[in-house]
N, C-alpha and C positions, 0 to 999 in steps of 0.2 A: 842413815838410817829412816829417820824420820821422812824423807822423801821416797824411799823405797815403799814404806808401809803406806803412804798416801796413793803412791801410782800403784799399788797391787789393790787396794780398795777401790779407785775408780777402775780399774781393767774389771774386777768382780762385779760391779753396778753396773757396767756396759754389758756386761756376758749377760746377766741377769735378765736384763732389759731386752736385750736380744732375743732371748730364749722366748720371754711372755710375749713380745710380739711375733715370733714364730709362731709360737702355739696358738696365738689368738688368729693369726691368718688362717692355719690349719683348720682350726674349730668353724670360722667362718665359711670358708670352701666347702667342709663336709657338709654343714647346715644347706647351704645351698644346693649341693647338687642331690640332696633330698628333695627338692620343691619338683612340683610338676604342675604344669599350664591347668586352667580349671578345662581348657577345651579336651586335652588328653586325658585328664580324672573323668571326665563324663565319657568319654570315648571307652575308657577301659570298664566302667559302670555299666555301659550299654554290652559290651562284650561280655562280661562277667554274668548278667542279667540272662543273655542268651543261652550262653552255655548252661546255666543253673535252670534255665526254664526254655528252651528251644523246643521244638515239637519231636526232633528224636528221642532225645531225652526223657520228654512226658510219655512218649509212646512207650520207649521201654521201661518204664515205672509201671505203665499200664501193663504190660507184658508180665511182667514179675509178680504184681500185684494178682493178676487174673490166675497165673499159675499156682500161687500160693493159697488161693479161693477167697482172698481178701476183697469180697466184692465192692463193699462200701470204699474202701481205697480206691477201687477201680472207679467207681462213679465219681469221687470227688477229682480224682488226677483227670478224667474224662471231662468233666465239667472247666478245669482249669484250661486243658488242651483248645476245648472250643471257644472258650472266650479268647485265648491270646493269639491261637494261631486258626481260625474259621477257614482259612483257604489250602491248609496244608494236606500233601498227600498222606500222613500218617495220621490225620483224621477221619479219612475214610476208612484204614484198617482199625482204627481204635472202636469207630462206630459199629463195626462187623462183631467185635468183643461186647462191647456196651449190650448189643440187641440180644446177642446169646444171653447175657447174664439176666437182662429183663424176661427175657422168655423164660429161662430157669427160674427166676421168682415168680411168675405166674405159674408154672406147673407146681413148684412149691406149694404155693398157697393154696390152688386147687386140691392137691393131694392132703394138707392139712386138714383142709374144709371137710373132704370126705371122710377121713379119718375120724375127727369129730364128730360127724354127725353117725359113723357107725357104733361111737362112744356112748351117744347119747341114747341110741336104739339099743344097745344091748344093757343099757341101767335100767 
């Protein structure tokens, strides 16, 4: 009886040790599979930057802001596009929109100036 008890205890100890080793190896492999090289990481960051701030996306944002008459936003995004992608085709299209806004603002300023002058004359 004593011999059976000792053998059972040794078997359980080995079984537990095998579980611990198997679990440790599994966790190590899981951790290593999540690692990525520095070059690949930088490549992914550059790709993400291009997707977020690429010329087509910035131009689309300009169009949306222009359609919603958010002219300050158009100016900010245009400046961003001009700095990041000075040779892109989208910049030429965005420049047309930007010039429309500048022209509209000049006309609006002139209209407000004339309106103010009429107010002063009537008072």
